[in-house]
C-alpha positions in Angstrom: 9.9 9.3 0.4 13.4 9.6 1.9 12.6 13.1 3.0 9.6 11.9 4.9 11.6 9.1 6.5 14.3 11.5 7.6 11.6 13.7 9.3 10.2 10.8 11.3 10.4 11.4 15.1 10.6 7.9 16.6 10.2 9.5 20.1 6.7 10.7 19.0 4.0 9.1 21.2 2.4 7.9 17.9 5.1 5.1 17.7 4.7 4.0 21.3 3.5 0.4 21.8 0.6 1.5 23.9 -0.7 3.9 21.3 -0.3 1.4 18.5 -2.1 -1.2 20.6 -5.0 1.2 21.2 -5.2 2.0 17.4 -5.2 -1.7 16.7 -7.9 -2.5 19.3 -10.0 0.4 17.9 -10.2 -1.5 14.6 -12.1 -4.4 16.3 -15.4 -4.8 18.0 -15.1 -4.8 21.8 -14.1 -8.1 23.4 -13.7 -9.8 20.0 -11.0 -10.3 17.4 -13.5 -9.3 14.6 -12.5 -6.2 12.6 -15.1 -3.5 12.5 -16.8 -3.6 9.1 -19.4 -1.7 7.0 -21.8 -4.7 7.1 -21.6 -4.7 10.9 -20.9 -8.5 11.0 -19.6 -9.3 14.4 -19.0 -13.0 13.9 -15.4 -13.6 12.8 -16.2 -16.8 10.9 -19.2 -15.1 9.0 -17.0 -12.1 8.2 -14.3 -14.4 6.9 -16.8 -16.0 4.5 -18.2 -12.7 3.4 -14.8 -11.2 2.9 -13.6 -14.2 0.8 -16.6 -13.8 -1.5 -16.2 -10.1 -1.9 -12.5 -10.3 -2.6 -13.1 -12.9 -5.3 -15.8 -10.8 -7.0 -13.8 -7.5 -6.8 -10.6 -9.2 -8.0 -12.5 -10.7 -11.0 -14.0 -7.2 -11.7 -10.6 -5.6 -11.6 -9.1 -8.2 -14.0 -12.1 -7.8 -16.4 -11.7 -4.0 -16.3 -7.9 -4.1 -16.7 -7.7 -2.3 -20.0 -10.0 0.5 -18.8 -8.7 0.8 -15.2 -5.3 -0.8 -14.5 -3.7 -0.1 -17.9 -4.5 3.6 -17.6 -2.6 4.1 -14.3 0.9 5.5 -14.5 3.8 3.6 -12.8 6.6 6.0 -13.6 7.6 7.3 -10.1 7.7 5.8 -6.7 4.7 7.8 -5.7 2.8 6.4 -8.7 3.6 2.9 -7.5 2.5 3.7 -3.9 -0.7 5.2 -5.1 -1.4 2.3 -7.4 -0.9 -0.2 -4.5 -3.3 1.8 -2.3 -5.8 2.0 -5.2 -5.8 -1.7 -5.7 -6.3 -2.4 -2.0 -9.1 0.2 -1.7 -11.0 -1.1 -4.7 -11.0 -4.7 -3.3 -11.8 -3.9 0.3 -13.7 -0.6 0.3 -17.1 -2.4 0.6 -16.0 -3.9 3.9 -13.5 -1.7 5.7 -13.0 2.0 6.3 -9.2 1.3 6.3 -9.2 -0.1 2.7 -6.4 1.5 0.7 -4.7 2.9 3.8 -1.3 1.8 5.1 -1.4 0.3 8.6 -0.5 2.5 11.5 0.6 -0.3 13.8 3.6 -2.7 13.8 1.3 -5.7 13.5 -1.4 -6.5 11.0 -5.0 -7.1 11.8 -6.6 -10.0 10.1 -9.8 -12.0 10.0 -9.4 -15.8 9.8 -5.8 -15.6 11.1 -3.3 -17.9 9.4 -0.6 -18.3 12.0 1.1 -21.0 10.0 2.0 -18.4 7.3 2.4 -15.4 9.6 5.1 -13.0 8.6 6.4 -10.3 10.9 5.6 -7.0 9.1 8.2 -4.2 8.5 8.2 -1.7 11.4 6.4 1.6 10.7 9.6 3.7 11.0 11.2 1.5 8.2 8.3 1.8 5.7 9.9 4.4 3.5 13.3 2.8 3.4 11.8 -0.6 2.7 9.7 0.7 -0.2 12.8 2.5 -1.6 14.7 -0.7 -1.6 11.9 -2.9 -3.0 11.1 -0.5 -5.8 14.7 -0.7 -7.1 13.6 -4.2 -8.1 10.6 -2.8 -9.9 12.6 -0.9 -12.4 12.9 -2.0 -16.0 16.6 -1.4 -16.0 17.0 -4.0 -13.3 16.1 -6.7 -15.8 18.2 -5.6 -18.8 19.9 -8.5 -20.6 18.1 -11.1 -18.5 16.8 -14.3 -20.0 13.1 -15.3 -19.4 14.1 -17.6 -16.5 16.3 -14.9 -15.0 13.5 -12.4 -15.2 11.1 -14.8 -13.5 13.6 -15.5 -10.7 14.4 -11.9 -10.1 10.7 -10.9 -10.4 9.6 -13.6 -7.9 12.2 -12.4 -5.4 11.3 -8.8 -5.6 7.6 -9.6 -5.5 8.2 -11.5 -2.2 10.1 -8.6 -0.8 7.2 -6.3 -1.6 4.8 -8.7 0.2 7.2 -8.8 3.2 6.5 -5.1 3.9 2.9 -6.0 4.7 1.8 -2.4 4.3 -2.0 -3.1 4.6 -4.2 -4.5 7.3 -5.8 -6.8 4.8 -5.1 -8.2 1.3 -1.3 -7.9 1.1 -1.1 -11.0 -1.1 -3.7 -10.1 -3.7 -2.5 -6.4 -3.8 1.1 -7.5 -4.3 0.1 -9.9 -7.1 -2.1 -7.4 -9.0 0.5 -4.7 -8.7 3.3 -7.0 -9.8 1.4 -8.3 -12.8 1.0 -4.8 -14.1 4.7 -4.1 -13.8 5.7 -7.4 -15.4 3.3 -6.8 -18.4 4.2 -3.1 -19.0 7.9 -3.0 -18.2 9.2 -6.5 -18.8 6.9 -7.6 -21.6 5.7 -10.7 -19.7 2.2 -12.1 -19.9 1.0 -13.5 -16.6 -2.1 -15.7 -16.4 -3.6 -14.2 -13.3 -6.4 -16.8 -13.0 -3.8 -19.6 -12.9 -1.5 -17.7 -10.5 -4.4 -16.9 -8.1 -5.3 -20.6 -8.0 -2.3 -21.1 -5.8 -2.1 -20.6 -2.0 -0.4 -17.2 -2.2 0.1 -16.8 1.5 2.0 -20.1 1.6 4.1 -19.2 -1.4 5.1 -15.9 0.1 5.7 -17.4 3.5 8.1 -19.9 2.1 9.9 -17.2 0.1 10.2 -15.2 3.3 11.9 -18.2 4.9 14.4 -18.3 2.0 12.6 -21.0 0.0 11.9 -19.1 -3.2 11.5 -22.2 -5.4 7.8 -22.8 -4.9 7.0 -19.2 -5.9 9.3 -19.4 -8.9 7.7 -22.6 -10.0 4.2 -21.1 -9.7 5.3 -18.1 -11.7 7.0 -20.2 -14.4 3.7 -22.0 -15.0 1.9 -18.6 -15.4 4.4 -16.5 -17.3 5.1 -16.3 -21.0 6.8 -13.8 -23.3 4.8 -12.6 -26.4 6.1 -14.3 -29.5 8.8 -12.3 -31.2 6.7 -11.9 -34.3 3.9 -10.5 -32.2 6.3 -7.9 -30.9 7.3 -7.0 -34.4 3.7 -6.6 -35.6 3.0 -4.4 -32.5 6.0 -2.2 -33.3 5.0 -2.0 -36.9 1.4 -1.0 -35.9 2.8 1.7 -33.6 5.1 3.0 -36.4 2.1 3.2 -38.8 0.1 5.2 -36.3 2.9 7.6 -35.8 3.3 8.0 -39.6 -0.5 8.7 -39.9 -0.3 11.4 -37.2 2.7 13.0 -38.9 0.9 12.9 -42.3 -2.2 14.6 -40.8 -0.1 17.3 -39.1 1.8 18.1 -42.3 -1.5 18.6 -44.2 
C-alpha cells in the first residue's frame, strides 16, 4: 500500500473540495440528506429504521455463519485485512447501498440518522494508506507477545479504536471494526469475544470516547466480553491436532 500512497497526486482534481462535495451530494437524493438506496426510501427517518433492522439481521447472519464464512478468510497480509474489512461492510449493507464494501471517496462520511454527539473527523483520503499501515502494526500477533490478558485487552482496545478512527466507509464503521477485530483476536491472540454482549453497548459512544483519549469505557466493555480458553482446552486442542497429523503421516506412509 505504501507504493500506492507514494503515487498519489494530491494536485489531482479528484482531491479538490469541490469534486469531493459533488461526489458526496451525488450519494444523496436531491434537496435531502437521505442517502440514495436500493429500496428508494426518501424519508431519512424511515431509512434509518429500515437500515437498523437490516444491519441487525445481517450481523446476526454473519455471526451464525462464522465458521463457514469468517473463519475461512485469510488474514495474513495487509491486503487480506483490507479485503476482509470491505467484505464485512459489503455483506451487511449490500441490500441497501451501492457503495457497500467500498472505501469512501470524500473527506467526510455520509450518514443516515446523524449522531453529531459522537462525530469523529475521518482520516483524509491522502492519508488512508499510511493510516492503515500504522494501524495494522497493532493487528499483528507479534505485537502482543508476552502480554498478560489485561495487557492484551488494553492494547487490543487501543488498536481497535485507531482502526475505527480511519472511518474508511460511508456507513457501518463501528460494526465493521468490531467484526474484523473479533476475528483477529480469536485467531491470532487466542481470545474468545462474546459478540452479542459486546454489541449490546453503544459502540459509537465507546469509540468516540476512545478517540478523545478516554479508552477506559471501551476497555471495560471489552473486559466483560473477553476470555481466554482454559489452558487444558488448549492442550486438548493441540493434542487433537497432533493426532490428526500423525494419522495423515501414517496414511502417507502406507
